[in-house]
C-alpha positions in Angstrom: 167.1 56.6 72.2 163.6 57.7 71.4 161.2 57.8 74.0 159.0 54.8 74.0 154.7 55.3 73.4 152.6 55.3 76.4 150.4 52.3 74.7 146.7 51.8 75.3 145.2 53.2 78.9 142.0 53.6 80.2 140.8 56.2 83.1 137.6 55.3 85.4 137.1 58.8 87.0 134.9 58.3 90.7 133.6 62.1 89.2 131.9 60.5 86.4 129.7 58.1 88.9 126.8 59.7 90.0 124.5 58.4 92.3 120.7 57.5 91.9 118.9 61.6 92.3 122.5 63.3 93.6 125.2 65.0 92.5 128.6 63.5 92.6 130.7 65.3 95.7 134.1 63.7 93.9 135.4 67.0 91.9 139.5 66.6 91.6 140.0 63.1 92.0 138.5 60.0 94.4 139.0 59.2 97.6 142.1 56.6 96.0 143.8 56.9 92.4 144.4 52.9 91.9 147.0 51.8 89.0 145.5 48.1 87.9 148.7 46.2 85.8 147.3 42.9 84.3 149.1 39.7 84.6 151.3 38.1 81.4 149.6 37.3 78.4 145.9 39.1 80.0 145.0 42.7 79.2 143.4 45.6 81.2 140.1 44.0 80.5 141.2 41.1 83.1 140.4 44.2 86.0 137.9 46.2 84.3 134.6 44.5 86.3 136.9 45.2 89.7 137.8 48.8 88.4 134.0 49.6 87.7 133.1 48.4 91.0 136.2 50.8 92.7 134.5 53.6 90.9 131.3 53.3 92.4 133.0 53.3 95.5 134.7 57.1 94.5 138.7 55.6 93.7 139.7 56.9 90.1 141.6 53.9 88.4 144.0 53.5 85.4 144.2 50.4 83.6 147.2 49.8 81.3 147.9 47.5 78.3 151.6 46.6 78.9 153.5 46.7 74.9 152.6 43.8 73.0 149.2 43.3 75.6 145.6 44.0 74.6 145.4 47.2 72.3 149.1 48.5 72.9 151.7 48.3 70.5 154.7 45.6 70.3 158.0 47.1 70.6 160.7 47.3 67.5 162.9 44.5 69.1 161.8 41.2 71.2 164.8 42.6 73.5 163.3 46.1 73.8 160.2 43.8 76.3 162.1 44.1 79.7 160.5 45.0 83.1 162.3 48.2 82.8 160.7 48.7 79.8 157.5 48.1 81.1 158.1 49.9 84.3 158.9 53.0 82.2 155.5 52.4 80.5 153.8 52.6 83.8 156.0 56.1 84.9 154.8 57.4 81.3 151.1 56.6 81.4 151.0 58.0 85.6 152.6 61.7 84.0 150.7 61.5 81.0 147.4 61.3 83.0 148.9 63.8 85.5 148.5 61.5 88.3 152.3 62.0 89.3 151.6 64.1 92.6 149.1 61.8 93.8 149.7 58.9 96.4 149.0 55.7 93.9 148.0 51.9 95.5 149.3 49.9 93.0 148.2 46.0 92.1 148.1 43.8 90.0 
């Protein structure tokens, strides 16, 4: 079976946020690495406001659109849309962005 795509995701890095008048002191990632997973029939945009606030507090945030949600593709057959497929998608995205060695906080 061919490997499934990662789908659509967005990384908000704490290092990209700078306080007014000072340089960021977060170089190799935020204090926390948080993966936010949206609910059924939603998209990662449901978490965008909270994600931006968490990033301002020095957290790296990963937002993922599950298959057939937001900007992610629909898989070939409806039977392919399973909890296992979604869990595999999350694992692939985490590996793709290089977070496989980080301690993660999952929220959803």
